N, C-alpha and C positions, 0 to 999 in steps of 0.2 A: 503493498499499500504505500502511495506517494502523500507526505505532507507539506504543506506551503510552511516555511519558516520565516520569521523576520529578522533582519540583522540590524543594528545600531550601534555607531560608535558610543564607547562610555570612556570613562576615566581608566577602566582596567584593559582597554582594548576594544573589543567588539562584543555586545551583548546580543544573544540569539534566543527565539524563543518560537513556539509553535501556537500559533492562535487558535486552532481547533483543539489544543490538550492544554487545558487551564492548570498552569503550574509549572508545565515542562519547559524549561529555562535553561541556559547554560551561557558560557562566555570561552573567549579565547583571546590571545593578544594580537592573532591575524584571522582574518576571513575563514582562511582554509582550517585553522585551529578550531574555531567557533564551530563551524559547520561538522568537523568530526565529532567535538564534543556532544553537540544537539544530537546527532544520530544515535551515540551511546544513549542519551539522556531518553530519546524516544522508544528505545529496546526497553530500557528500564521501567519507565512509566507505564508501557503497554504490558509489561510482565504483570506489575502491580495490580494493573485493573482486572487481568485475565485471573489473578489470585484471588480478589475481592468480587469478581463479577455477581455473585450472588446477593452482595450486599447494595449493589446499586438500583434504583428504582427505575422505574420506566419513564424516561423523561417525556414523553407524550402525555402524560398525566399532570402536568404542570398546568396550575391555572394562571391566565392570563399573563403568562410570562414573555417577555420580549427580548430579542437577540438584537443589539446594534453594534454593527461591525464595521470597521474601519481599516484601512490596509494602507500602508505605505510601502511602495516598491523602491528599493536602491538597487543599482548595479554593483557588482562588487567592485569595478573600478573607482565606484562614487565613494568608497567606504576608507577613509584614512586608518592607518595601522600606526602601530607606535613606531615602526621601523622608518615611516616616511614622515613622521612628525619632526 
């Protein structure tokens, strides 16, 4: 399965997260390192979800909840890394 990830420059290098997996975040000094780290974080996140699957309720039963989604796309070249600062 493929997941969209978001990258953003941060004090530590590059922050990265998966908008469709709440709480699935990571970081790295470079974009490549951040992407490798988020791949591991996704695997760990999905393993925990599978382990606890019986504890999750059906999201279709939520009453009047709304999802508001905003996304910013950055090209890998547009992200400054510590090496280029």
